[in-house]
C-alpha positions in Angstrom: -64.8 11.9 -29.2 -65.1 12.3 -25.4 -62.1 13.2 -22.9 -60.9 9.7 -22.0 -60.8 8.8 -25.8 -58.9 11.9 -26.6 -56.6 11.3 -23.8 -55.9 7.8 -25.1 -55.3 9.1 -28.6 -53.0 11.6 -27.4 -50.9 9.0 -25.6 -50.8 6.7 -28.6 -50.0 9.6 -30.8 -46.6 9.5 -28.7 -46.2 5.7 -29.5 -43.1 5.0 -31.3 -44.7 2.0 -33.2 -45.8 3.6 -36.4 -49.3 1.7 -36.9 -50.3 2.8 -33.3 -49.0 6.4 -33.9 -50.4 6.7 -37.2 -54.0 5.5 -36.4 -54.0 7.7 -33.1 -53.1 10.7 -35.4 -56.0 10.0 -38.0 -58.4 9.6 -34.9 -57.3 13.0 -33.9 -57.6 14.7 -37.2 -61.4 12.8 -37.7 -62.4 14.3 -34.2 -61.5 17.7 -35.4 -63.0 17.3 -38.6 -66.4 16.1 -37.1 -66.5 18.7 -34.3 -63.6 21.4 -34.2 -65.2 23.3 -31.4 -65.5 20.0 -29.2 -62.3 18.8 -30.1 -60.3 22.1 -29.4 -62.2 22.5 -26.0 -61.5 18.7 -25.2 -57.8 19.5 -26.0 -57.8 22.7 -24.0 -59.4 20.7 -21.1 -56.7 18.3 -21.2 -54.2 20.9 -21.0 -55.7 22.4 -17.9 -56.3 19.2 -16.3 -53.9 19.1 -13.2 -54.7 15.6 -12.0 -54.3 14.2 -15.5 -51.6 11.2 -15.0 -49.4 12.1 -17.6 -47.7 15.6 -18.1 -46.4 14.8 -21.5 -50.0 13.9 -22.7 -51.0 17.6 -21.5 -48.2 19.4 -23.1 -49.0 17.4 -26.4 -52.6 18.7 -26.1 -51.5 22.1 -25.8 -49.0 21.9 -28.8 -51.7 19.9 -30.9 -54.4 22.8 -30.0 -51.8 25.4 -31.1 -51.2 23.6 -34.3 -54.7 23.9 -35.4 -54.2 27.8 -35.3 -51.0 28.1 -37.0 -49.0 27.3 -40.0 -45.5 28.0 -41.8 -47.5 28.5 -45.1 -49.2 32.0 -45.1 -52.2 31.1 -46.9 -52.9 28.0 -44.5 -52.1 30.2 -41.6 -54.6 32.7 -42.7 -57.3 30.1 -43.2 -56.6 28.5 -39.8 -57.1 32.1 -38.3 -60.4 32.6 -39.9 -61.5 29.1 -38.7 -60.7 29.9 -35.4 -62.7 33.3 -35.7 -65.5 31.4 -37.0 -65.8 29.1 -33.9 -68.8 29.9 -31.5 -67.5 32.8 -29.1 -68.6 30.9 -26.0 -66.3 28.1 -27.2 -63.4 30.2 -27.8 -63.8 32.0 -24.4 -63.5 28.7 -22.5 -60.6 27.4 -24.5 -58.9 30.7 -23.8 -59.8 30.4 -20.0 -58.4 26.8 -20.0 -55.2 28.2 -21.5 -55.0 30.7 -19.0 -55.3 28.6 -16.2 -52.6 26.3 -17.7 -50.1 28.9 -17.0 -50.3 28.2 -13.0 -49.4 24.5 -13.6 -46.9 22.7 -11.9 -45.4 21.1 -14.9 -42.8 23.5 -16.7 -43.9 21.8 -20.2 -47.5 22.5 -19.5 -46.9 26.2 -19.0 -44.7 26.1 -21.9 -47.6 24.9 -24.1 -49.9 27.0 -22.6 -47.9 30.2 -23.4 -47.5 29.0 -26.9 -51.5 28.5 -27.4 -52.0 31.8 -25.8 -49.6 33.8 -28.0 -51.1 32.1 -31.1 -54.5 32.8 -30.1 -53.5 36.7 -29.4 -52.0 37.0 -32.5 -55.3 36.4 -34.2 -57.6 38.3 -31.7 -55.7 41.1 -30.6 -55.6 42.8 -33.9 -59.1 42.4 -34.7 -60.8 45.6 -33.2 -64.3 46.6 -33.1 -65.3 50.6 -33.7 -64.7 51.1 -30.1 -61.2 49.7 -30.7 -61.9 46.9 -28.3 -60.0 43.5 -29.5 -61.6 40.3 -29.4 -59.5 39.1 -26.5 -59.6 42.7 -24.5 -58.7 41.0 -20.9 -55.6 39.1 -21.9 -53.1 41.8 -21.5 -54.6 43.0 -18.1 -54.7 39.5 -16.8 -51.2 38.5 -17.7 -50.0 42.0 -16.2 -51.8 41.5 -13.1 -50.1 37.9 -12.7 -46.6 39.8 -13.4 -46.9 43.1 -11.2 -49.3 41.6 -8.4 -48.7 38.1 -8.5 -50.1 35.6 -5.6 -47.7 35.3 -2.7 -47.3 31.8 -3.2 -45.0 29.3 -5.0 -48.0 28.9 -7.6 -47.9 32.7 -7.8 -44.2 32.8 -8.6 -44.5 30.2 -11.1 -47.6 32.1 -12.8 -45.4 35.1 -12.9 -42.7 33.4 -14.9 -45.2 32.0 -17.3 -47.1 35.2 -17.9 -43.6 37.0 -18.5 -42.7 34.1 -21.1 -46.3 34.2 -22.7 -45.9 38.2 -22.7 -42.6 37.8 -24.5 -44.2 35.2 -27.1 -47.0 37.5 -28.0 -44.7 40.7 -28.5 -42.6 38.4 -30.8 -45.5 37.1 -32.8 -47.3 40.6 -33.1 -44.1 42.1 -34.2 -44.2 40.1 -37.6 -47.5 41.8 -38.4 -48.3 45.1 -39.5 -50.2 46.2 -36.7 -50.1 48.6 -33.8 -52.5 46.8 -31.3 -49.9 46.6 -28.7 -49.0 50.3 -28.9 -51.5 51.5 -26.1 -50.4 49.0 -23.8 -46.5 49.6 -24.2 -46.2 51.6 -21.0 -47.8 48.7 -19.0 -45.9 46.0 -20.7 -42.6 48.0 -20.3 -43.4 48.5 -16.6 -44.2 45.0 -16.0 -41.2 43.5 -17.9 -38.6 45.8 -16.4 -40.1 45.1 -12.9 -38.9 41.6 -13.4 -35.3 42.8 -14.6 -34.4 44.8 -11.7 -31.7 44.0 -9.2 -34.2 43.5 -6.4 -35.9 40.6 -8.2 -34.1 37.5 -6.9 -35.6 34.9 -8.4 -33.5 34.1 -11.4 -36.3 32.3 -13.6 -38.3 35.5 -13.3 -35.3 37.6 -14.2 -34.6 35.6 -17.4 -38.1 35.5 -18.7 -38.5 39.3 -18.2 -35.1 40.0 -20.0 -36.3 37.8 -22.6 -39.6 39.7 -23.0 -37.9 42.6 -23.1 -35.8 41.6 -26.0 -39.2 40.7 -27.8 -41.1 44.0 -26.5 -38.5 46.5 -27.5 -40.2 47.1 -30.8 -43.1 48.4 -29.2 -41.5 50.9 -26.9 -40.5 53.6 -29.2 -42.3 56.3 -27.7 -40.5 55.4 -24.4 -37.2 55.6 -26.0 -38.1 59.2 -27.0 -38.0 60.4 -23.5 -34.8 60.8 -21.8 -35.5 59.8 -18.7 -37.3 56.6 -19.4 -34.8 55.6 -21.9 -32.1 56.1 -19.4 -34.0 54.0 -16.8 -34.2 51.0 -19.5 -30.6 51.2 -20.5 -29.5 51.1 -16.7 -31.7 48.0 -16.0 -30.4 46.4 -19.1 -26.8 47.0 -18.4 -27.2 46.1 -14.6 -28.4 42.5 -16.0 -25.5 42.5 -18.5 -23.2 42.8 -15.5 -25.4 40.8 -12.9 -23.3 38.4 -10.5 -26.2 36.3 -8.7 -25.8 33.5 -6.6 -22.6 31.3 -7.0 -24.6 28.1 -7.2 -26.9 29.1 -10.3 -24.1 29.9 -12.5 -25.6 28.7 -15.5 -29.0 30.6 -15.0 -26.8 33.7 -14.0 -25.2 33.7 -17.5 -28.6 32.9 -19.6 -29.5 36.5 -17.9 -26.4 38.2 -19.0 -26.8 36.5 -22.4 -30.3 37.8 -22.9 -29.4 41.1 -21.7 -26.9 41.8 -24.3 -29.3 40.5 -26.9 -31.5 43.4 -25.8 -28.7 45.7 -26.5 -28.3 44.2 -29.7 -32.1 44.9 -30.6 -31.6 48.2 -29.3 -28.7 48.6 -31.7 -30.9 47.6 -34.5 -34.0 49.7 -33.5 -32.8 52.6 -31.9 -29.2 53.2 -33.1 -29.6 57.2 -33.4 -30.3 56.9 -29.3 -27.0 55.3 -28.4 -24.6 58.3 -28.3 -25.1 59.0 -24.7 -24.5 55.2 -23.9 -21.8 54.1 -26.3 -18.8 54.6 -24.0 -20.3 52.6 -21.2 -21.4 50.1 -23.8 -18.0 49.5 -25.2 -16.5 49.2 -21.7 -19.0 46.7 -20.6 -19.1 44.8 -23.7 -15.2 44.5 -24.0 -15.0 43.3 -20.2 -17.6 40.8 -20.9 -15.9 39.3 -24.0 -12.6 39.1 -22.3 -13.8 37.5 -18.9 -17.4 36.0 -19.3 -18.1 32.5 -20.5 -18.7 31.7 -24.2 -22.3 32.3 -24.7 -22.2 35.7 -23.0 -19.1 36.8 -24.8 -20.8 35.7 -28.2 -23.7 38.0 -27.2 -21.3 40.8 -26.4 -19.7 40.6 -29.5 -22.8 40.2 -31.4 -23.7 43.8 -30.2 -20.7 45.3 -32.0 -21.8 43.1 -35.2 -25.3 44.6 -35.2 -23.7 48.2 -34.8 -21.5 47.3 -37.9 -24.7 46.4 -40.0 -26.1 49.6 -39.1 -23.4 51.7 -39.8 -22.7 49.8 -43.2 -26.1 51.0 -44.3 -25.5 54.5 -43.1 -22.0 54.6 -44.2 -22.2 57.5 -46.2 -24.9 59.1 -44.4 -24.9 62.2 -41.9 -26.8 59.9 -39.5 -23.8 57.5 -39.0 -22.5 58.2 -35.8 -19.3 56.2 -36.6 -19.3 54.2 -33.3 -17.4 51.3 -34.9 -14.6 53.5 -36.0 -14.3 54.8 -32.5 -14.1 51.8 -31.0 -12.2 49.8 -33.2 -8.7 50.5 -31.7 -9.7 48.7 -28.6 -12.5 46.1 -30.1 -10.0 44.6 -33.1 -7.3 43.7 -30.5 -9.9 41.8 -28.5 -11.8 40.2 -31.6 -8.4 39.1 -32.7 -7.4 37.6 -29.4 -10.8 35.8 -29.3 -10.2 34.1 -32.7 -7.1 32.2 -31.1 -9.5 30.4 -28.7 -11.0 28.0 -31.1 -12.4 24.8 -29.5 -10.6 21.3 -29.8 -12.1 19.6 -33.0 -13.6 22.8 -34.3 -15.1 23.0 -37.8 -16.4 25.4 -40.2 -19.9 24.8 -38.7 -18.8 25.4 -35.1 -20.5 28.4 -33.3 -18.3 29.7 -30.3 -16.7 32.9 -29.2 -13.6 32.7 -32.1 -16.1 32.2 -34.8 -18.3 34.8 -33.6 -15.2 37.1 -33.4 -14.1 36.4 -36.9 -17.5 37.2 -38.3 -17.6 40.6 -36.3 -14.0 41.3 -37.6 -15.5 40.8 -41.4 -18.3 43.2 -40.3 -15.7 45.8 -38.7 -13.6 45.8 -42.0 -16.3 46.6 -44.3 -17.4 49.4 -42.2 -13.7 51.0 -41.3 -11.9 50.1 -44.3 -8.4 51.0 -44.2 -8.2 51.8 -40.5 -8.4 48.1 -39.8 -5.4 47.1 -41.9 -2.3 48.0 -39.7 -3.5 46.4 -36.4 -4.7 42.9 -38.3 -1.5 42.8 -40.2 0.6 43.2 -37.4 -1.3 40.2 -35.7 -1.3 38.2 -39.0 2.5 38.9 -39.3 3.4 37.7 -36.0 1.0 34.6 -36.1 1.0 33.2 -39.5 4.1 31.1 -39.2 3.5 30.1 -35.7 3.8 26.2 -34.7 0.9 26.5 -32.8 -2.3 25.7 -34.9 -4.6 27.9 -33.2 -2.3 31.0 -33.7 -1.7 30.4 -37.5 -5.5 29.5 -38.1 -6.5 32.8 -36.4 -4.0 35.0 -38.4 -5.2 33.1 -41.9 -9.1 33.9 -40.7 -7.9 37.4 -39.8 -6.2 38.2 -43.2 -9.2 36.7 -45.2 -11.5 39.0 -42.9 -10.1 42.1 -44.1 -10.4 41.5 -47.9 -13.8 43.5 -48.1 -13.7 46.9 -47.2 -10.0 48.2 -47.4 -8.6 49.4 -50.9 -7.7 46.4 -52.8 -4.5 48.2 -54.2 -3.2 48.8 -50.8 -3.7 45.1 -50.0 -1.6 44.0 -53.3 1.6 43.4 -51.5 0.3 41.8 -48.3 -1.5 39.3 -50.6 1.6 38.8 -52.5 3.5 38.2 -49.3 0.6 35.8 -47.6 -0.2 33.7 -50.7 2.9 31.4 -50.0 1.7 30.5 -46.5 -2.0 30.1 -47.7 -1.2 27.6 -50.4 1.2 25.9 -48.0 -1.8 25.7 -45.3 -3.9 23.9 -47.8 -1.8 20.8 -47.0 -1.8 21.6 -43.1 -2.0 18.7 -40.8 -5.0 20.7 -39.1 -8.3 20.6 -40.9 -9.5 23.7 -39.8 -6.3 25.6 -41.0 -6.8 24.1 -44.4 -10.6 25.0 -44.4 -9.6 28.6 -43.4 -6.9 29.0 -45.8 -9.2 28.0 -48.5 -11.7 30.5 -47.3 -9.2 33.1 -47.3 -7.8 32.3 -50.9 -11.4 32.3 -52.0 -11.7 36.1 -50.5 -8.7 37.2 -52.1 -10.0 36.1 -55.6 -13.5 37.9 -54.8 -12.3 41.1 -53.4 -8.7 41.6 -54.2 -8.0 39.7 -57.5 -6.0 42.4 -59.0 -3.3 41.6 -56.4 -2.6 38.3 -58.1 -0.3 38.9 -61.5 -1.2 37.2 -64.7 1.7 34.7 -63.8 0.5 34.0 -60.4 -3.0 33.0 -61.4 -2.1 29.9 -63.3 0.5 28.8 -60.7 -2.3 29.4 -58.1 -4.8 27.1 -60.3 -2.1 24.5 -60.4 -2.3 24.5 -56.6 -6.1 24.0 -56.7 -5.7 21.1 -59.2 -3.6 19.5 -56.4 -5.3 20.4 -53.4 -9.0 19.8 -54.5 -9.1 16.1 -55.0 -7.6 15.4 -51.6 -9.7 18.0 -49.7 -12.6 17.4 -47.4 -15.8 18.7 -49.2 -16.0 22.0 -47.3 -12.7 23.0 -48.2 -12.9 21.6 -51.8 -16.2 23.9 -52.0 -14.3 27.1 -51.1 -11.6 26.3 -53.6 -14.2 26.0 -56.3 -15.5 29.2 -55.3 -11.9 30.7 -55.8 -12.0 29.3 -59.4 -15.3 30.9 -59.7 -14.2 34.2 -58.7 -10.8 34.2 -60.6 -13.0 33.2 -63.7 -15.1 36.1 -63.3 -12.2 38.5 -62.8 -10.5 37.0 -66.0 -13.9 37.3 -68.0 -14.4 41.2 -67.0 -11.1 41.7 -68.8 -11.7 39.2 -71.8 -11.1 40.9 -75.2 -13.7 40.4 -77.8 -11.5 38.3 -80.1 -11.1 35.8 -77.3 -7.3 36.1 -77.2 -5.6 34.0 -74.8 -5.6 34.8 -71.1 -4.4 34.0 -67.4 -6.5 31.1 -67.5 -5.8 29.7 -70.8 -2.8 27.5 -69.9 -4.9 25.7 -67.3 -8.3 25.6 -68.8 -8.6 22.1 -69.8 -7.3 20.7 -66.6 -9.5 23.0 -64.7 -12.5 21.9 -66.4 -11.6 18.2 -65.6 -11.1 19.0 -62.1 -14.5 20.6 -61.7 -16.2 17.7 -63.4 -14.3 15.3 -61.4 -15.2 17.1 -58.2 -18.8 17.1 -59.1 -18.5 13.5 -59.6 -17.3 12.7 -55.9 -19.1 10.8 -53.6 -19.2 13.5 -51.2 -20.2 16.0 -53.7 -23.5 16.4 -52.0 -22.0 17.8 -48.9 -21.3 21.4 -48.5 -23.1 22.2 -51.9 -19.6 20.8 -53.5 -21.3 19.7 -56.7 -23.5 22.7 -57.3 -20.5 25.0 -56.7 -18.3 22.9 -58.8 -20.7 23.3 -61.6 -21.2 27.1 -61.0 -17.6 27.7 -61.3 -17.4 25.3 -64.5 -20.2 27.8 -66.2 -18.1 30.9 -65.4 -15.0 29.2 -66.4 -16.1 28.5 -69.8 -16.8 32.0 -70.5 -13.2 32.7 -70.3 -12.2 30.0 -73.1 -9.9 31.6 -75.8 -10.5 30.7 -79.5 -7.9 27.9 -79.0 -9.6 26.3 -76.2 -13.0 26.7 -77.8 -11.6 24.9 -81.2 -9.6 22.2 -79.5 -11.2 21.2 -76.5 -14.8 22.9 -75.4 -16.4 22.3 -78.7 -15.2 18.9 -79.8 -14.9 17.4 -76.1 -16.6 19.3 -73.4 -19.9 20.1 -75.0 -20.4 16.4 -76.4 -19.5 15.0 -72.9 -22.2 17.4 -71.2 -24.7 16.4 -73.7 -24.2 12.7 -73.2 -24.4 13.1 -69.4 -27.5 15.2 -69.8 -29.3 12.5 -72.1 -28.0 9.8 -69.7 -29.9 11.4 -66.8 -33.6 10.9 -68.7 -33.1 7.3 -68.5 -32.7 7.5 -64.4 -35.9 6.0 -62.6 -36.0 7.9 -59.1 -37.2 5.6 -56.3 -37.7 8.3 -53.9 -37.7 12.2 -53.4 -33.8 12.2 -52.7 -33.2 10.3 -56.0 -35.6 12.6 -57.7 -33.7 16.0 -56.2 -30.4 14.3 -57.3 -31.6 13.6 -60.9 -32.8 17.4 -61.3 -29.6 18.7 -59.7 -27.8 16.5 -62.2 -30.0 18.1 -65.3 -29.8 21.6 -64.1 -25.7 21.2 -64.0 -25.6 19.4 -67.2 -28.1 21.8 -69.1 -26.6 24.8 -67.6 -23.1 23.9 -68.7 -24.2 23.3 -72.3 -26.3 26.8 -72.2 -23.1 28.3 -71.4 
């Protein structure tokens, strides 16, 4: 294949017509199979050709080139890497040169594709060193760093600087996944180049953003710098300046991206260098709370995410002398801010939404697991004030807040509160707002999982009657959470079951719950939100709680034969496609699991 033919094949590979596109893809595969070196070189040449008529074709050439060197399957990725290393060194050198040239392209799509190609090649070649500790692409990092630190004084030089920063970030991200220290010797140069792009003196927001994102990926390699007080102070100062960056009024979106990326750097630092945070935590608390309260959604989410990450680290260290108890110290100030954020739901928000209110709720869950009883007073004051409010945002936030503290605090201390709140939660399963229904189902499920002892023997069957009424008329996501509630209640009852299988709290509602779960698995929307799988998992646990009477009068004569008939019927199903096959396998797994239980 020659260059014009390759360009035409790449153009046709983007054609919406299936026949044209499939033929072009086969043509490209045949070209690679016939002469890999020539094919990859032609792709790199197309990527670097600034006079090519279509930028889209150039970017596609880069992405195609990248895909010949990587795969999500680890075994295949190893083979592709070995295939690349087996190519003629001169051919590899030309391909790498074309990729580097493309970082100066006038097309952003081409620059991005080139950065991805370079990072993939770097992932293969940088860890491969000879006896003199020289890698197979030894001049890559110096070239990128030169483009960043001493760029050409021209618009093209600025563009190349941004692309080099993006490339550096990609390389660090990819190398971090490998067990190699091949970037350790370059950590000072990398840090110097990246931090220079983040300083307040840098007025180009595209470069500032690329540098901030690159630093987030490079942090894993600067552990030696974090051991030096002065260097660590400088890094933290630059990041905090980026978190509070104001920037030009006419570039608000880009400014917010910089702030968000800077907070993501802090999240990564909390994960990697938690033990270095004591000298900075007061400043970080004040700065993050200010950003949560005043900044746009994406920046506030990232600021909340910092505390979520600190919670995750401290949860692992909770009984360890290395735990600094940052969250406990911050909770007095942090929890009220999180609760306020939880009342800022979007119009039309659902369980799949991702915004400041959902991030705050997730963080509150994490805080409760770390500080335990210390969070209860502030949260319950908020819950009691808002649980009965006519404003749906306030009552949904109160419901979520209550559910968020079920794990962590002593369940015995929650008993009176659970009993007090349960009437509201059951009532809200029929709330006019779908989000309130869903959150109520989630909170009930959390109670059944983490504080089931707060429910009396009389309250359990009453609650199950409410499930029987609510699940059939609930949308799939809410129904799935209530099925989990049945699952957790069944687990709780099964733990206290006696060997003689005497009646228990679920015995009065056992047949009705079984029918409910089977009917739920039969719903038309049962494939949504994993509803069918959750219903049958709950059924399997529920069957363990059957008392002697339920076994003899219902389970043995009615339920097991019915599951057997349903299982046998699935063997006659003839799948027409992969979805049908998956559905058949799911049904068989559900029915067989039930009979086995």
